[in-house]
C-alpha positions in Angstrom: 70.0 99.2 113.2 71.7 95.8 113.6 70.8 93.0 111.3 68.5 90.2 112.6 70.7 87.3 113.5 68.1 85.0 111.9 68.8 86.4 108.5 70.8 84.2 106.1 72.8 86.6 103.9 73.1 85.9 100.2 76.1 83.9 99.2 77.8 85.5 96.2 78.3 83.5 93.1 81.8 82.0 92.6 84.5 84.4 91.5 85.2 82.4 88.3 81.6 83.1 87.2 82.1 86.8 87.7 85.3 86.7 85.7 83.6 84.8 82.9 80.7 87.3 82.8 83.1 90.3 82.7 85.0 88.7 79.9 81.7 88.2 78.0 80.7 91.8 78.6 83.9 93.5 77.8 84.9 91.1 75.0 88.3 90.5 76.7 89.7 89.4 80.0 89.8 92.4 82.4 91.2 93.2 85.8 89.1 94.4 88.7 91.1 97.3 90.1 88.9 98.0 93.1 85.7 96.6 94.7 83.3 98.5 97.0 80.6 96.6 98.9 77.5 98.7 98.8 74.9 96.3 100.3 74.8 92.7 101.6 71.4 91.4 102.7 69.5 88.1 102.5 68.1 88.7 99.0 70.8 91.0 97.5 74.5 91.6 97.2 75.6 94.8 95.5 79.1 95.9 94.7 80.8 98.7 92.7 83.5 97.3 90.4 86.3 99.5 89.1 87.9 98.0 86.0 91.4 98.7 84.8 91.9 99.9 81.2 88.4 99.3 80.0 85.2 101.2 79.3 83.0 101.6 81.1 85.6 102.1 83.9 83.1 101.0 86.6 80.0 98.9 87.0 77.4 98.2 89.6 77.4 94.5 90.1 74.1 93.4 91.6 73.3 89.8 92.7 69.7 89.1 93.8 67.4 86.2 94.7 63.6 86.0 94.0 61.5 88.0 94.2 64.1 90.8 93.6 64.9 89.2 90.2 62.0 91.1 88.8 64.4 94.0 88.4 65.8 92.4 85.3 62.4 92.4 83.6 61.8 95.9 84.8 64.9 97.2 83.1 64.6 95.1 80.0 60.8 95.6 79.3 59.3 98.4 81.4 61.8 101.2 82.2 62.8 103.8 79.6 65.9 105.5 81.2 65.2 108.9 79.5 61.8 108.9 81.2 62.2 107.0 84.4 65.7 108.4 85.2 66.9 104.9 85.7 70.3 103.3 85.3 71.0 101.3 82.2 71.2 97.5 82.5 74.2 96.4 80.4 73.9 92.7 80.9 72.2 90.0 83.0 73.2 86.5 83.8 72.1 83.6 86.0 73.7 81.1 88.4 71.3 78.8 90.1 68.6 81.0 91.8 70.8 84.1 91.6 70.2 86.7 89.0 73.3 88.8 88.3 73.0 92.3 86.8 75.8 94.5 85.5 74.5 98.1 85.6 75.5 101.6 84.8 77.4 103.2 87.7 75.6 106.5 88.5 78.0 107.4 91.4 77.4 107.6 95.1 75.9 111.1 95.7 72.6 110.3 97.4 70.0 113.1 97.4 69.4 112.5 101.1 72.9 113.8 101.8 73.0 116.8 99.3 69.4 118.1 99.2 68.8 121.7 98.3 65.7 123.6 97.3 66.8 123.5 93.6 67.2 119.7 93.8 63.9 119.3 95.5 62.1 121.3 92.8 63.9 119.3 90.0 62.8 116.1 91.8 59.2 117.1 91.9 59.2 118.0 88.2 61.0 114.8 87.1 58.6 112.6 89.1 55.6 114.3 87.7 56.9 113.9 84.1 57.6 110.2 84.7 54.1 109.6 86.1 52.4 111.5 83.3 54.4 109.7 80.6 53.5 106.2 81.9 49.8 107.1 82.3 49.6 106.6 78.5 51.3 103.1 78.7 49.2 101.4 81.4 47.1 99.2 79.0 50.3 97.9 77.4 52.0 97.3 80.7 49.0 95.5 82.2 49.1 93.1 79.2 52.7 92.3 79.8 51.8 90.7 83.1 55.1 91.7 84.8 53.9 94.3 87.3 51.3 93.9 90.0 48.3 96.2 89.7 46.4 97.7 92.5 43.4 100.0 91.9 41.3 101.6 94.6 38.4 99.4 93.7 40.6 96.4 94.7 41.8 97.7 98.1 39.3 95.9 100.2 39.8 92.5 98.5 43.6 93.2 98.8 43.3 93.7 102.6 41.1 90.6 103.0 43.8 88.4 101.3 46.4 90.1 103.4 44.6 89.6 106.7 43.7 86.0 105.9 47.4 85.1 105.9 48.1 87.1 109.0 45.1 85.4 110.8 46.4 82.0 109.7 49.7 82.8 111.4 47.8 84.1 114.5 49.5 87.5 114.1 46.3 89.7 114.2 43.2 89.7 116.3 39.6 89.8 114.9 39.3 93.4 115.7 42.6 94.2 113.9 41.3 92.3 110.9 38.2 94.4 110.9 40.1 97.6 111.3 42.4 96.8 108.4 39.4 96.1 106.2 37.8 99.3 107.3 41.0 101.1 106.5 41.1 99.7 103.0 37.5 100.7 102.4 38.2 104.2 103.7 41.2 104.7 101.5 39.5 103.5 98.3 37.1 106.5 97.8 39.8 108.9 99.0 42.1 107.8 96.1 39.5 106.7 93.6 39.9 109.9 91.5 43.7 109.6 91.2 45.5 108.8 88.0 46.8 105.3 87.2 50.4 105.0 86.3 53.8 103.4 87.0 54.8 103.6 90.7 58.4 103.1 91.8 57.1 101.9 95.2 60.3 102.5 97.3 61.2 106.1 96.3 63.1 107.4 99.3 65.9 109.9 98.9 68.5 107.2 99.5 67.3 105.7 96.2 67.8 108.9 94.3 71.3 109.6 93.0 72.6 113.0 91.8 75.1 112.9 88.9 76.1 116.3 87.6 72.8 118.1 87.0 70.6 115.0 86.7 68.7 113.0 89.2 68.4 109.2 88.8 65.9 106.8 90.5 67.6 103.5 91.5 66.6 100.2 93.0 63.4 99.5 91.0 62.2 96.3 92.6 59.3 94.1 93.8 57.7 97.2 95.1 57.3 98.7 91.6 53.8 98.4 90.4 50.9 100.0 88.5 48.7 102.0 90.8 48.2 105.5 92.4 51.4 107.5 91.5 51.0 109.9 94.5 52.4 107.0 96.6 55.8 108.0 95.3 55.3 111.6 96.1 54.1 110.7 99.6 57.1 108.4 100.2 59.7 110.9 99.1 58.2 113.7 101.2 57.7 111.6 104.4 59.7 112.6 107.6 61.7 109.3 107.3 65.3 108.6 108.0 65.7 107.3 104.4 64.8 110.8 103.2 67.5 112.5 105.2 68.0 116.2 104.5 65.4 116.1 101.7 62.6 116.1 104.3 63.3 119.8 104.9 62.2 120.6 101.3 58.9 118.7 101.4 56.8 121.7 100.2 59.2 122.5 97.4 58.8 119.0 96.0 55.0 119.1 96.3 54.7 122.5 94.7 57.0 121.6 91.8 55.2 118.2 91.2 51.8 119.9 91.2 53.0 122.6 88.8 54.4 120.1 86.3 51.4 117.8 86.7 48.8 120.5 86.4 47.4 119.6 89.8 45.9 121.9 92.4 48.4 122.0 95.3 45.7 122.0 98.1 43.9 119.0 96.5 47.2 117.0 96.4 48.1 117.9 100.0 44.7 116.6 101.1 45.2 113.3 99.3 48.9 112.8 100.3 48.2 111.4 103.8 46.0 108.7 102.3 48.6 107.8 99.6 51.2 107.6 102.4 49.0 105.2 104.4 48.5 103.1 101.3 52.3 102.9 100.9 52.5 101.6 104.5 49.8 99.0 103.8 51.9 97.8 100.9 55.0 97.6 103.1 52.9 95.3 105.4 52.3 93.3 102.2 56.0 93.0 101.7 56.5 91.6 105.2 53.7 89.1 104.5 55.5 88.1 101.3 58.8 87.6 103.3 57.1 85.4 105.9 55.3 83.4 103.1 58.8 82.6 101.7 59.9 81.3 105.1 62.0 84.3 106.0 61.6 85.1 109.7 63.9 88.1 109.9 64.4 91.6 108.5 67.3 94.0 108.5 65.7 95.6 111.6 64.5 92.6 113.6 62.1 89.6 113.5 59.5 89.9 110.8 56.6 89.0 113.2 57.5 91.9 115.5 57.7 94.3 112.6 54.3 93.1 111.3 52.8 93.8 114.7 54.3 97.3 114.7 53.0 98.1 111.2 49.5 96.8 111.9 49.3 99.0 115.0 50.6 102.0 112.9 47.9 101.4 110.3 45.1 101.2 112.8 46.4 104.5 114.3 46.3 106.0 110.9 42.7 104.8 110.4 41.7 106.7 113.6 43.3 109.9 112.2 41.5 109.8 108.8 38.6 112.4 108.8 35.2 111.0 107.9 
């Protein structure tokens, strides 16, 4: 979809800063042989840099503005690449409000384009292993104060804070406020028995890279949190354009996840729609965050219009939840 004309795209840092950072990283002056622009949005600018006669021969050069700058803390203090299947952060630097990160280049083979049953099964297993591993670190991670934390017991309070802002902007009616609060109160007992772990928060197939026989999860961000890990499983198995061809292998992912996690498949399938709804409520929270920062657009149109669409979707989801 076309970008909203109201968006002000991030202005990249001056070229001389990039050259100075590369010299610091490589320990010598290097020549950029090729550049590939991967993403240019209001809060991020991402390139692949190919470097002549140096190792590593390529880098992902990511420039971000707050709140996306949390990615530096995530890589430096939270993520363990062998467990989270994440890229290595080689170096970070700053220029004004911009955080620049030089990261491992995992290639450009997105799982949404090359999905197979085998890949889907491996994804389910890897995701379950990550969630299980981080279940044992939650106390430590909470104490760090880097990640937001959202437990089912907090869903109603979370929705009240959310709707208070929406009401202040006159973007929701009283009945919609009541429905969103009811939705939060309905989701809480449905997800109360779920484990508490690290959640990627934006785990669509376009954020999963295949390199040789391994899968890697990229773009850890503001969405990453401590909460109900089934949100990741729900997101990556949704019939969404960001999941591409992987959507055909939904059941394979779920079966493999449950086998690795020691979960009953039918129990997980019953809970997944609620975890998916929670992920959409958190997407609404991101739109509220954007508007709170004075950002009136998104990559798919005006933020107020998208907020209205997501609110309507959530209320429809409430009507579909069995008592």
